[in-house]
C-alpha positions as CSV (number, residue, x, y, z in Angstrom):
1,M,0.0,0.0,0.0
2,S,1.4,3.4,-1.0
3,I,1.4,6.4,1.3
4,D,-1.2,8.1,-1.0
5,T,-3.6,5.1,-0.8
6,M,-3.1,5.1,3.0
7,A,-3.8,8.8,3.1
8,E,-7.1,8.4,1.2
9,T,-8.1,5.5,3.4
10,S,-7.3,7.4,6.6
11,A,-9.1,10.5,5.2
12,S,-12.3,8.5,5.0
13,V,-12.1,7.4,8.6
14,P,-13.6,9.8,11.2
15,H,-11.1,11.7,13.2
16,K,-10.6,10.1,16.6
17,P,-9.9,12.1,19.7
18,M,-6.5,11.8,21.3
19,P,-6.4,8.9,23.7
20,S,-6.6,9.9,27.4
21,H,-3.8,7.5,28.4
22,L,-1.2,9.6,26.7
23,T,0.8,11.1,29.5
24,F,3.6,13.7,29.7
25,S,6.1,10.9,30.2
26,G,4.8,9.3,27.0
27,F,5.1,12.5,25.1
28,F,8.6,13.0,26.4
29,A,9.6,9.4,25.4
30,C,8.2,9.9,21.9
31,F,10.0,13.2,21.6
32,R,13.3,11.8,22.8
33,G,13.0,8.8,20.5
34,I,12.4,10.8,17.4
35,V,15.2,13.3,18.2
36,W,17.7,10.6,19.1
37,R,16.8,8.7,16.0
38,E,17.8,11.7,13.9
39,V,21.0,12.2,15.8
40,L,22.0,8.6,15.5
41,R,21.3,8.5,11.8
42,F,23.5,11.5,11.4
43,L,26.4,10.1,13.5
44,H,26.2,6.8,11.6
45,Q,26.5,8.6,8.2
46,R,30.0,10.0,8.4
47,E,30.0,11.0,4.8
48,R,27.0,13.2,5.5
49,F,28.9,15.0,8.2
50,L,31.9,15.5,6.0
51,S,29.9,16.8,3.1
52,A,28.0,19.2,5.3
53,L,31.4,20.8,6.2
54,V,33.1,20.6,2.8
55,R,30.7,23.2,1.2
56,P,31.2,26.0,3.7
57,L,34.9,25.2,4.2
58,V,35.5,25.5,0.4
59,W,33.9,28.9,0.4
60,L,35.9,30.0,3.5
61,F,39.4,28.7,2.5
62,I,39.3,29.1,-1.3
63,F,36.6,31.5,-2.5
64,A,37.0,33.9,0.4
65,A,40.8,34.0,-0.2
66,G,40.3,34.9,-3.9
67,F,37.5,37.4,-3.3
68,R,39.3,39.2,-0.4
69,Q,40.8,41.9,-2.6
70,V,37.8,42.1,-5.0
71,L,34.9,42.3,-2.5
72,G,36.0,44.7,0.2
73,V,33.3,45.2,2.9
74,S,32.8,48.7,4.2
75,I,31.7,49.6,7.7
76,I,28.1,48.4,8.0
77,P,26.2,47.1,11.1
78,P,27.0,45.1,13.1
79,Y,30.7,45.7,12.2
80,Q,32.5,48.7,13.9
81,T,35.5,48.6,11.5
82,Y,36.3,47.4,8.0
83,V,36.3,43.6,7.9
84,L,37.8,41.0,5.7
85,Y,35.6,39.1,3.3
86,E,36.0,35.8,5.1
87,T,34.7,37.5,8.3
88,Y,31.7,38.9,6.5
89,V,30.8,35.6,4.8
90,A,31.1,33.4,8.0
91,P,27.4,34.0,9.1
92,G,26.3,33.3,5.6
93,L,28.2,30.0,5.7
94,L,26.4,29.1,8.9
95,G,23.2,29.8,7.1
96,M,24.4,27.5,4.3
97,I,24.9,24.7,6.8
98,L,21.4,25.2,8.2
99,L,19.8,25.4,4.8
100,F,21.4,22.2,3.3
101,N,20.8,20.3,6.6
102,A,17.1,21.3,6.3
103,M,17.0,20.0,2.8
104,Q,18.8,16.8,3.9
105,S,16.1,16.3,6.5
106,S,13.5,16.9,3.8
107,L,15.1,14.3,1.6
108,S,15.1,11.8,4.5
109,M,11.3,12.4,4.9
110,V,10.8,11.5,1.3
111,Y,12.9,8.4,1.7
112,D,11.1,7.3,4.8
113,R,7.8,7.8,2.9
114,E,8.9,5.6,0.0
115,T,10.3,2.9,2.3
116,G,7.2,3.0,4.6
117,A,9.0,4.1,7.7
118,M,6.9,7.2,7.9
119,R,3.8,5.1,8.1
120,T,4.9,3.8,11.4
121,L,5.5,7.3,12.7
122,L,2.3,9.0,11.4
123,V,-0.1,6.2,12.6
124,S,1.0,6.5,16.2
125,P,-1.6,7.8,18.7
126,Y,0.3,11.1,19.2
127,P,-0.8,14.3,17.5
128,R,0.6,14.8,14.1
129,W,1.8,18.3,14.8
130,F,3.8,16.9,17.8
131,L,5.4,14.3,15.6
132,L,6.4,16.8,12.9
133,F,7.7,19.2,15.5
134,S,9.8,16.5,17.1
135,K,11.2,15.6,13.7
136,L,11.9,19.3,13.2
137,I,13.8,19.6,16.6
138,G,15.8,16.5,15.7
139,G,16.9,18.2,12.5
140,V,17.9,21.3,14.3
141,S,19.9,19.3,16.8
142,V,21.9,17.7,14.0
143,A,22.4,21.2,12.5
144,L,23.8,22.5,15.8
145,L,26.5,19.8,15.7
146,Q,27.5,20.8,12.2
147,V,27.4,24.6,13.0
148,Y,29.6,24.5,16.1
149,T,32.1,22.1,14.4
150,F,32.4,24.7,11.6
151,L,32.8,27.5,14.2
152,A,35.6,25.5,15.9
153,I,37.5,25.2,12.6
154,A,36.9,28.9,11.8
155,Y,38.2,29.9,15.2
156,F,41.7,28.7,14.2
157,W,41.2,30.7,10.9
158,E,41.0,33.8,13.2
159,I,37.3,34.2,12.4
160,Q,36.0,35.1,15.8
161,P,33.2,37.3,17.2
162,D,34.2,40.6,18.6
163,A,31.4,41.8,21.0
164,A,31.2,43.3,24.4
165,A,31.6,41.0,27.4
166,L,28.5,39.1,28.3
167,P,27.5,39.6,32.0
168,V,26.1,36.6,33.8
169,G,24.7,37.3,37.3
170,L,22.4,39.7,39.3
171,T,22.5,43.3,40.3
172,I,22.0,43.5,44.1
173,G,21.9,46.9,45.8
174,G,23.3,48.6,42.7
175,Q,26.2,46.2,42.6
176,F,26.7,43.5,40.0
177,V,27.2,40.0,41.5
178,G,28.4,37.4,39.0
179,F,31.0,37.1,36.2
180,E,31.5,38.2,32.6
181,I,32.1,36.0,29.6
182,P,34.8,37.7,27.5
183,A,35.0,37.8,23.7
184,P,35.1,35.8,21.6
185,Y,33.4,33.1,23.7
186,N,30.4,35.3,24.4
187,G,29.6,35.4,20.7
188,Y,29.3,31.6,20.5
189,I,26.6,31.8,23.2
190,T,24.6,34.8,21.9
191,V,24.5,33.3,18.4
192,L,22.8,30.1,19.7
193,P,19.2,31.4,19.8
194,A,19.6,32.8,16.3
195,I,20.9,29.5,15.0
196,I,18.0,27.6,16.6
197,L,15.3,30.0,15.3
198,S,16.8,30.1,11.8
199,G,17.2,26.3,11.8
200,L,13.5,25.9,12.8
201,M,12.4,28.2,10.0
202,L,14.5,26.4,7.3
203,G,13.6,23.0,8.8
204,A,9.9,23.8,8.7
205,F,10.3,24.9,5.1
206,G,12.0,21.6,4.4
207,L,9.1,19.7,6.0
208,F,6.6,21.5,3.7
209,L,8.7,20.7,0.7
210,S,8.8,17.0,1.6
211,S,5.0,16.9,1.4
212,V,5.3,18.3,-2.2
213,I,8.1,16.1,-3.5
214,R,6.7,12.7,-4.5
215,Q,9.9,10.9,-5.5
216,L,13.6,11.0,-4.6
217,E,14.3,11.7,-8.2
218,N,12.5,15.0,-8.0
219,F,14.8,16.3,-5.3
220,A,17.4,17.5,-7.8
221,G,14.8,19.9,-9.3
222,V,14.1,21.3,-5.9
223,M,17.8,21.9,-5.3
224,N,18.2,23.8,-8.7
225,F,15.0,25.8,-8.6
226,V,14.5,26.5,-4.8
227,I,17.6,25.9,-2.7
228,F,20.3,27.5,-4.9
229,P,18.3,30.6,-5.8
230,M,17.3,31.0,-2.1
231,F,21.0,30.9,-1.1
232,F,22.6,33.0,-3.8
233,A,19.8,35.7,-3.8
234,S,20.6,36.7,-0.3
235,S,23.1,38.6,1.8
236,A,25.0,35.4,2.6
237,L,27.9,36.0,0.2
238,Y,27.8,39.7,-0.5
239,P,26.3,42.8,1.2
240,L,22.9,44.0,0.0
241,W,24.2,47.5,-0.8
242,R,26.5,46.0,-3.5
243,I,23.6,44.2,-5.0
244,R,21.5,47.4,-5.0
245,E,24.3,49.1,-7.0
246,S,24.3,46.5,-9.7
247,S,20.6,45.5,-9.9
248,P,17.7,47.2,-7.9
249,L,15.4,44.4,-8.9
250,L,17.7,41.7,-7.5
251,Y,18.1,43.8,-4.4
252,E,14.3,43.7,-3.8
253,I,14.3,40.0,-4.3
254,C,17.1,39.5,-1.8
255,R,15.4,41.9,0.7
256,F,12.2,39.8,0.7
257,N,14.1,36.5,0.8
258,P,13.5,34.9,4.3
259,F,17.0,33.3,4.1
260,T,18.5,36.8,4.0
261,H,16.9,37.7,7.3
262,A,18.0,34.4,8.8
263,V,21.6,35.2,7.8
264,E,21.3,38.8,9.2
265,L,19.8,37.5,12.4
266,I,22.8,35.2,12.8
267,R,25.3,37.9,11.8
268,F,24.0,40.4,14.4
269,A,23.7,37.7,17.1
270,F,27.3,36.7,16.4
271,Y,28.3,40.1,17.7
272,G,25.9,40.2,20.6
273,Q,23.3,42.4,18.9
274,L,19.7,41.9,17.7
275,D,18.2,42.9,14.3
276,P,14.5,43.3,15.2
277,T,13.3,43.2,11.5
278,S,15.1,40.0,10.8
279,F,13.9,38.5,14.1
280,Y,10.2,39.2,13.3
281,V,10.6,37.9,9.7
282,V,12.3,34.7,10.7
283,A,9.8,34.1,13.6
284,G,6.8,34.8,11.4
285,C,8.1,32.6,8.6
286,T,8.8,29.8,11.1
287,I,5.2,29.8,12.2
288,L,3.9,30.0,8.6
289,F,6.1,27.2,7.2
290,L,5.3,24.9,10.2
291,A,1.6,25.6,9.9
292,C,1.8,24.7,6.1
293,A,3.7,21.6,6.8
294,I,1.2,20.4,9.5
295,Y,-1.7,21.1,7.1
296,A,0.1,19.4,4.2
297,Y,0.6,16.2,6.3
298,N,-3.1,16.2,7.4
299,P,-4.5,13.0,5.9
300,S,-7.9,14.4,5.4
301,K,-7.1,17.9,4.2
302,G,-3.5,18.2,3.2
303,L,-1.6,17.9,0.0
304,I,-1.0,14.2,0.4
305,A,-4.7,13.5,0.6
306,R,-5.3,15.4,-2.6
307,R,-3.2,13.1,-4.7
308,G,-5.1,10.6,-6.8
309,P,-5.2,6.9,-5.9
310,G,-2.9,6.2,-8.8
311,A,-0.3,8.7,-7.9
312,R,3.1,7.3,-7.0
313,S,4.5,8.0,-3.5
């Protein structure tokens, strides 16, 4: 039985309320199992880990060295001085890791659907939104391993955040009691929420795409027509003011690209600052993409249910 036939069959069955015996410990065990499955799958696929690092490292060690004299970066927020190109491109490469990891998770969803593994997941008594959200958190957990491994390598390439010391403690009677985390280590902490939120947005986008992709063979088309334009039409590799000088139309496209705001959110957080516009855009897109993914995987209303009985999974 294909996943589409199963979706039509489940769509004709009346919706059952959530069983009352599902407890918090059951939800936690389900959540932990799904997240741990994603982490174990990643750890057992060493070539996936290496390939996730090769792309950004090639840009950092080869392209950035060649573009250093060509693409000088002027003083723009959040930078206080002129910066080298490899320093500017580092947040964009973090976004690249998150983007391609999200697409890898999307690909694994399509593979699980073809092999029938997803059937076991989606027919469980737990709410579908909870299962998809757990899958999303598992993908973000994998992305965090890749991101901080890249940051550790970039640290020895002298690409480090330069922000004010991060105070940790309380103010009692007008006197601060605690300690401060000096640069550059504070940047690795302040960038964590931005990485998680950006990873959630891109992961939710990948979940939605996985409901549209019917076969693994179609994934190459998604890479060419969705992922690459989303990455290159952003501020990941070059500042927006340079794009505006060459093409005002491309500048507007980049400005409305959610990936641009994810990169800028990471860039500002890397230096202990917050870009409010990017934060609101990324948070809003996260909610939108996740809602679309949950709707698409609804067996009675979503995109899977709309496929004909003869459609291939």
